[in-house]
C-alpha positions in Angstrom: -62.1 13.0 9.3 -65.1 14.3 7.5 -68.1 13.1 9.5 -70.1 12.8 6.2 -68.0 9.7 5.4 -69.2 8.0 8.5 -72.9 8.5 8.0 -74.8 5.2 7.7 -72.1 3.1 9.4 -73.0 1.4 12.6 -72.1 3.4 15.7 -69.6 0.9 17.0 -67.8 0.9 13.7 -67.7 4.7 13.6 -66.2 4.6 17.1 -63.6 2.0 16.1 -62.6 4.0 13.0 -62.1 7.2 15.2 -60.0 5.3 17.7 -57.9 3.7 15.0 -57.3 7.1 13.5 -56.1 8.5 16.8 -53.9 5.4 17.5 -52.4 5.6 14.0 -51.7 9.3 14.4 -49.8 8.6 17.6 -47.8 5.8 16.0 -46.8 7.9 12.9 -45.9 10.9 15.0 -43.3 8.8 16.8 -41.7 7.3 13.7 -38.6 8.9 12.1 -39.0 10.6 8.8 -37.0 8.1 6.7 -37.8 8.8 3.1 -35.8 5.9 1.6 -38.2 3.2 0.4 -35.3 0.8 0.1 -35.0 0.8 3.9 -38.4 -0.7 4.8 -38.1 -3.4 7.5 -37.1 -6.7 5.7 -40.3 -8.7 6.6 -42.6 -5.8 5.7 -40.7 -5.2 2.5 -40.9 -8.8 1.4 -44.6 -9.0 2.2 -45.4 -5.7 0.4 -43.3 -6.7 -2.6 -45.0 -10.1 -2.9 -48.5 -8.5 -2.6 -47.7 -5.9 -5.2 -46.5 -8.7 -7.6 -49.9 -10.3 -7.3 -51.4 -7.4 -9.1 -49.3 -8.1 -12.2 -48.1 -5.4 -14.6 -48.7 -2.0 -13.0 -47.8 0.2 -16.0 -50.8 2.6 -16.4 -53.0 0.5 -13.9 -55.4 2.4 -11.6 -54.7 1.0 -8.2 -56.4 1.6 -4.9 -54.1 1.1 -1.9 -56.1 0.7 1.3 -54.6 1.6 4.7 -51.4 3.1 3.3 -49.7 4.0 6.5 -46.4 5.6 5.7 -47.1 5.2 2.0 -44.3 2.8 1.0 -46.5 0.5 -1.0 -48.2 3.4 -2.7 -44.9 4.9 -3.7 -43.5 1.6 -4.9 -46.5 1.0 -7.1 -46.3 4.5 -8.5 -42.6 4.0 -9.3 -43.7 0.9 -11.2 -46.0 3.0 -13.3 -49.3 2.7 -11.5 -51.8 5.6 -11.0 -52.2 5.1 -7.2 -55.1 6.3 -5.0 -54.3 5.8 -1.4 -56.7 5.9 1.6 -55.8 6.1 5.3 -57.7 7.2 8.4 -54.6 8.9 9.9 -53.9 12.4 8.7 -50.4 12.2 10.2 -49.8 9.1 8.0 -51.1 10.9 5.0 -48.7 13.8 5.6 -45.8 11.3 5.8 -47.0 9.7 2.6 -47.1 13.1 0.8 -43.5 13.7 1.9 -42.4 10.3 0.8 -44.1 10.7 -2.6 -42.5 14.1 -3.2 -39.0 12.8 -2.2 -39.4 9.9 -4.7 -40.8 12.1 -7.5 -44.2 10.4 -7.8 -47.8 11.7 -7.6 -50.4 10.0 -5.5 -54.1 10.7 -5.1 -54.5 10.6 -1.3 -57.7 10.6 0.8 -58.5 10.5 4.5 -61.1 7.8 4.3 -62.0 4.5 6.0 -62.1 1.4 3.8 -65.6 0.8 5.1 -66.8 3.9 3.4 -65.2 3.8 -0.1 -66.5 6.8 -2.1 -65.4 5.7 -5.6 -67.4 4.7 -8.6 -67.9 1.0 -9.6 -64.9 -0.2 -11.5 -62.9 2.9 -10.7 -59.8 0.8 -10.2 -58.0 -2.0 -12.1 -56.7 -3.4 -8.8 -56.7 -3.0 -5.1 -53.9 -3.6 -2.6 -54.9 -4.2 1.0 -52.1 -5.4 3.2 -52.2 -5.8 7.0 -55.5 -4.0 7.4 -57.3 -6.4 9.7 -59.7 -3.7 10.8 -61.8 -4.3 7.7 -62.6 -7.8 9.0 -61.6 -11.1 7.7 -60.4 -11.4 4.2 -63.8 -12.1 2.8 -65.2 -9.0 4.5 -62.5 -6.9 2.9 -63.1 -8.5 -0.5 -66.8 -7.6 -0.3 -66.0 -4.0 0.5 -63.5 -3.8 -2.3 -65.4 -5.7 -5.0 -67.6 -2.8 -5.9 -64.7 -0.5 -7.0 -62.3 -3.0 -8.6 -62.7 -3.9 -12.2 -60.2 -6.8 -12.3 -57.8 -7.8 -9.5 -57.2 -7.5 -5.8 -54.3 -8.4 -3.6 -55.6 -8.6 -0.1 -53.3 -9.9 2.6 -53.9 -9.7 6.4 
């Protein structure tokens, strides 16, 4: 991760972000490379589908997906017509997401970046999806972090 992104964050938060990136890299290295978005685990699929529906019509919408993991939610939103920017602290997860996007014929704008250090202009996105990313603190903490870059809607579910 680019150390410039972490400047200004509290030391304990920087350490937690680094640890999370390493842990996530280990997790994603062990997973199989299944590129079929229809085979997401049932519970996760239901939760992600519900959260995406909360964003409304995605056709042409600019969506920020925070903590994308394998990229299933990003790909599903892109397939629904959204212009998706995904952020993740794990470079291994980002590589898996790139493969998933290629396999499904969609383009994503991916960044290795912690949610605590969003580098986007105010109002850069029409909506934000943040599912199961408890590292950003309680829901209100995540909402405060996201409010600056979202122009309209968020779907935050931890």
